C-alpha positions in Angstrom: -6.1 -62.5 60.8 -8.9 -60.1 59.8 -7.6 -59.9 56.2 -5.9 -56.5 56.9 -2.3 -56.1 55.8 0.1 -53.9 57.7 0.7 -50.5 56.2 4.0 -50.4 54.3 5.3 -46.9 53.5 6.7 -46.7 50.0 7.5 -44.3 47.1 5.6 -43.8 43.9 7.6 -42.0 41.2 5.6 -40.5 38.4 7.3 -38.7 35.6 5.1 -36.2 33.7 5.5 -36.0 29.9 6.6 -32.4 30.3 9.5 -33.6 32.5 10.8 -36.4 30.3 13.1 -34.3 28.1 13.4 -31.0 29.9 16.5 -29.8 31.6 16.7 -27.6 34.6 16.9 -24.5 32.4 13.7 -25.5 30.6 15.5 -26.3 27.3 14.3 -29.3 25.4 16.6 -32.2 24.5 19.4 -30.8 22.4 20.4 -34.2 20.9 19.2 -34.1 17.3 19.9 -37.6 15.9 17.8 -40.6 14.9 16.4 -42.5 17.9 18.4 -45.6 17.0 21.6 -43.6 17.4 20.8 -42.2 20.9 22.8 -43.6 23.8 22.3 -43.1 27.5 25.6 -42.3 29.3 25.2 -44.5 32.3 27.6 -44.1 35.3 26.1 -47.3 36.8 26.7 -49.5 33.8 29.8 -51.7 33.9 29.6 -52.6 30.2 28.4 -50.8 27.0 25.0 -52.2 25.8 23.1 -51.9 22.5 19.8 -53.2 21.4 19.8 -56.6 19.7 20.2 -56.3 15.9 22.7 -53.4 16.1 25.5 -53.9 13.6 28.8 -54.6 15.5 32.3 -55.0 14.1 34.6 -57.7 15.5 31.4 -59.5 16.6 31.7 -62.8 18.5 29.5 -65.1 20.6 29.2 -64.5 24.3 26.9 -65.6 27.1 26.2 -62.7 29.5 23.4 -62.0 31.9 22.8 -58.3 32.5 21.3 -57.1 35.8 18.8 -54.4 34.9 16.8 -52.1 37.1 15.2 -53.9 40.1 15.4 -57.6 39.9 15.1 -57.9 36.1 17.8 -59.7 34.1 18.5 -59.5 30.4 20.6 -61.8 28.2 23.2 -61.2 25.6 24.6 -63.6 23.0 26.8 -61.2 21.0 29.6 -58.8 21.8 31.6 -56.6 19.5 32.5 -53.0 18.7 29.9 -50.3 18.0 32.0 -47.5 16.7 34.2 -46.3 19.5 32.3 -48.3 22.1 34.6 -51.3 22.4 33.2 -54.7 23.6 29.5 -53.6 23.4 27.0 -56.4 24.2 23.9 -56.7 22.2 21.1 -57.2 24.8 17.8 -58.9 24.1 14.9 -56.8 25.4 16.9 -53.6 25.9 15.0 -50.5 24.9 17.8 -47.9 24.9 21.6 -48.2 24.3 23.9 -47.6 27.2 27.4 -46.3 27.2 29.3 -47.1 30.4 31.1 -43.9 31.6 33.6 -46.1 33.5 34.5 -48.0 30.4 34.8 -44.7 28.4 37.1 -43.4 31.1 39.2 -46.6 31.1 39.4 -47.2 27.3 40.2 -43.6 26.4 41.8 -42.2 29.7 39.0 -39.7 29.5 37.4 -37.5 32.1 33.7 -37.1 31.8 32.3 -34.0 33.5 28.6 -33.8 34.3 27.1 -30.3 34.6 23.4 -29.5 35.2 22.8 -29.4 31.5 25.6 -31.2 29.6 28.2 -33.9 29.7 31.7 -32.8 28.8 34.8 -34.9 28.1 38.5 -34.4 27.7 41.7 -36.4 28.1 42.6 -36.9 31.8 46.1 -35.5 31.1 44.6 -32.2 29.8 42.2 -32.0 32.7 45.0 -32.5 35.2 47.1 -29.8 33.5 44.2 -27.4 33.6 43.2 -28.0 37.2 46.7 -28.1 38.8 45.2 -29.6 42.0 42.3 -27.1 42.2 39.4 -29.7 41.9 37.8 -31.4 44.8 38.1 -35.2 44.9 34.7 -36.4 45.9 35.2 -40.2 45.7 37.1 -43.1 44.1 36.3 -45.9 41.7 35.8 -49.3 43.4 36.9 -52.6 41.9 33.3 -53.3 40.7 33.5 -50.2 38.5 31.1 -48.0 40.6 32.3 -44.6 42.0 31.9 -44.4 45.7 31.9 -41.5 48.2 30.7 -41.1 51.7 28.2 -38.6 53.2 30.8 -36.8 55.3 33.0 -36.1 52.3 29.9 -34.9 50.3 28.8 -32.6 53.2 32.4 -31.2 53.6 32.8 -30.6 49.9 29.5 -28.9 48.8 29.7 -25.7 50.8 29.4 -22.1 49.9 32.9 -21.4 51.3 34.3 -23.7 48.7 32.4 -21.9 45.9 29.4 -24.3 45.5 25.8 -22.9 45.2 23.0 -23.9 47.4 20.9 -26.9 46.1 18.1 -26.1 43.7 14.8 -25.2 45.4 12.5 -27.4 43.3 12.6 -30.9 42.0 13.5 -31.8 38.4 12.4 -35.1 36.8 10.4 -37.8 38.5 8.6 -36.8 41.7 8.6 -39.2 44.6 5.6 -39.3 47.0 5.2 -41.4 50.1 2.1 -43.5 49.8 0.1 -45.8 52.0 -0.1 -49.2 50.3 -3.3 -50.2 52.2 -5.0 -47.0 50.9 -4.3 -48.0 47.4 -5.6 -51.6 48.0 -8.8 -50.2 49.6 -9.3 -47.8 46.6 -8.9 -50.7 44.2 -11.5 -52.8 46.1 -14.0 -49.8 45.9 -13.4 -49.5 42.2 -14.2 -53.2 41.6 
């Protein structure tokens, strides 16, 4: 009644052009290769994905539906090997290739180590020999391929007494702002 909707708090993420390829140290993207060869290392991906039309070896037909961000779904009809990325699916409508960090870890018994500016990798056997039990176990891999932790373990682990630094003081990347949906609707009506 009255045509007024209830205010719904939400978030609006806006990434400025200057933030798109800038690391925390201010260095620009160090990857110097053709755009078609760039791959996003995705810890949330359960399969390797490439854009449709990428040349795959050992290619074969498949029928897969890929859950993308939000509620979007994409389809794939071909699966094959893209270099060392075994069982990569060619996805219709995908803009950037994705390498599943979980699959890389499984296929190559590799440890992938994410730092503020780089991704490092080494065989798990070598990592274990180097660490000799000195690393903190933050979480474990679930059957669905995602890595899970809990807030108590995170809070207990990331302390100065364990050698970790305080969190950075300013945001990097997309900035989230709380917005009033009704205010946006009202502004759109005034512009009309």
